[in-house]
N, C-alpha and C positions, 0 to 999 in steps of 0.2 A: 670359064676361061674368058679372057678379055678380047673384045672385038678388035680386030686389027693387029693382033699380036701373032707371032708364030706359034706353031702347035706345041712347043715345049716351054711356053711362057704362061705363068699363072700369077695371080695376085694374092697378097696377104694384106689384111686390113688391120688398122688400129683405130679404135674409136674412143675418144675422150668423153668427158662428161657432157660436153656441149658439141653441137654438130660441127662447128668450125674446126674442131680438133680431129675430124675424120681424115685419115691419110691412107694412101695405098702405096705399096711397093711391089715391083715385079720380081718374080723368082723363077728359077728353072724347075723342071719336073722333079728332079731329085730333092731339092730343098722343099718343094711343095709337099711331097709325100713324106719326107722326114718330119716336117712340122706337124702333120696330121698324126703320125705315129707317136710323136712326143706328147701331143695333147692327150691321147688315149692313155699313155703311160702315166701321166700326171694324175688322171682320174683313178687309176688302178692301184697306185702305190699307197702304202699306209701313211706316209708322211704328208702327202698332198690331198688325200681323199676328202678331207673335211674343209678344204679351202677352195671355193668355187670362183675366186676372182678371175682366173684365167678364162672363164666362160663369158664374163660380162665386162671386163676391163682391159684385158691384155690383147696383144696381137693374136690374130686368128685366121684360119683358112675359111672363107665364106662357103656355106653349103650351096650346092646346086639348087636352082629353083625347083626342079622336079624331083628332089631327093625323096626317098620313101620315108614317110613319117613313122612307119612301123619300126624304123631303125633308131628312133630316139633312145638315148641312154640316160640323159640327165636334162631336166627342165627347171629353170629358175626364173622367178618373177618377183619384182618388188615395186612398190609405188608409195611415195611419201617424201617427207622432208627430213630435216636434221633431227627433229624431236619426235616425230611420229610417222606412222605408216603401217604397212603390212606386207607380208611376203610369203611365198610358197616355193618349196623345192620338191620335185618328184624325181627321186633318184632310183630309176629302174635298175641301173647297173648294180647297185648295192642293196636293193630291196627295201628301201625306206622312203617315207614321205615326211616333210617337215613344214611347220607353219608358225609364223610369228604374227600375232594379231595386233601388236601395239608398237612395232618398230620395223622400219624398212630393211634393216640389216639382216640378210639371210644368207650371205655368201660364205659365212663361217658356220658350218653345220654344228660344231660342238657347243655353240652358245644359243642355239634356237630352243625356245622353251617347250615346244610341243612337237612330238614325233611319233610315228607309228609304223607298223610293218606295211610295206607296199602290197596292194592287192591288184589284180588284173583290171578290175573295174575302174581304178584310178586312171589307168593308162587309156582305156577305151574312151572314157569321158574326156580326157585331155585331147585325144585325136579328134573327137567330135567338135570340141570348142575351137580348135585350130582351124578346122574346116569352116565352121559357121562364122567365125570372125574374119576370115580371109587373111589370116596373119602373114602368109607368104607375101601378100601384095602390099603390106604396110611399108611406108617409107623407112629407110634405115634410121633416120633421125627426124624428130619433130621438134623444132625450136620455136617456142612461144616468145612473144614480146615480153621483155622484162625491164624494169627500171634499174638504173645503176645503184650499186651499194645496197641491194636488198639484204636486210639484216639476217634473215633466217636462211638465205641461200635459195629460196624458192622450193619447188617441188620437182621430182623427177620420177621416171619409171624406166624399167629395163626388162626385156625378155631375152633370155639366153638359152639356146637349145644345143646340146652336144649330141652328135650323131655317131653311130658305130664306126664310121670311117675316119673319125677325128675332125670332121668339119663342124662349123658352128653357124647357126642362124642367130643373128642379134638384131634387135629392134630397140629403140630408146627414144625418150623425149624429155624435155626440160622446159619449165616455165614458172610462172608465178602461181601461188596458191589461189584457188578460186577461178582461175582461167581454164578454158578448154582448148586453147589454140595449140597446145603441145601434145594432144592425144588424138588418135584416129577416131572416126565416128563409131566404129565397132568395139571400142575399148571396153564398154560396159559388159559385153558378152564374156570377155576374159576375166574382168574383175569379179563379176557375179560368180563365176565358176571357182575362182580362187577363194573367195569368202565362204562359199558353200562347202567346198572340200576342206577348207581350213577348220570349219566348225566340226566336221566329221573327224578330222584328225585329233582335235581336242578330246572328242568322245572316245576315240580309239587309243589315246595316248598310252604309251607303255615305256617302262624304263629301258634305256639303251646304254651300252657300255662303249665308251670312247677310248 
C-alpha cells in the first residue's frame, strides 16, 4: 500500500522495457482485488495459460515485500538480446518447467524447445536462490548507460513471479552487451541456477501436448 494514501487506496504498476517507462496509478480496494483475481484467471484458463506476457510486460499488482515465497505459482526469467539469450520458466501451477538455452524468448510456452515435469526439488532450489540472491531487495529497474541507435537493441533481463493471491514481483534491467551496469551484484547467483536447472530440464525433456 502507498505511504500517505488512505486505507482503501492501492497502486497498480506498468513497467515498459526501460526504466523511464515505469508508471503507477492509484486504484481503490475493489479494483485492486479484481485485478489480482483476473490475473489468476488468466493463468488458469486454457486460452491464456501458455502466454506469460502478463507477468513480465503488462500492468500488475505489486507483491507485498513480505509475501510468502511458498505461494509462488509461476516464475519466469530471461536474459539476452534480440538474437541470443536464455530463459527459464517454473510453472508450479501447471506442473511443468521450461528452458530455452539459445534465445531469450520464454514468455510463450508453446514454442520453448525443452520442457519437463515439475518436481518439488525444482521449487525448493528456487526458494533457496531467491533467498541467497536477495531478490526481494533488488531495484525494480536497472538502467545501464547506452549509446543512441545501438543496432542490436542492447541486452535486457527480466524476473517475473506470480503469487497465489494474484500479485506479481517484477525486476528488470536493460543496457549494452558486455556492460554490467544494468545488473545487480548478486545476478550470477540467479543465472547459475537457471543454467544448471536448464541443463537438467534438457536431460529430463519429455513430449508435451499443447
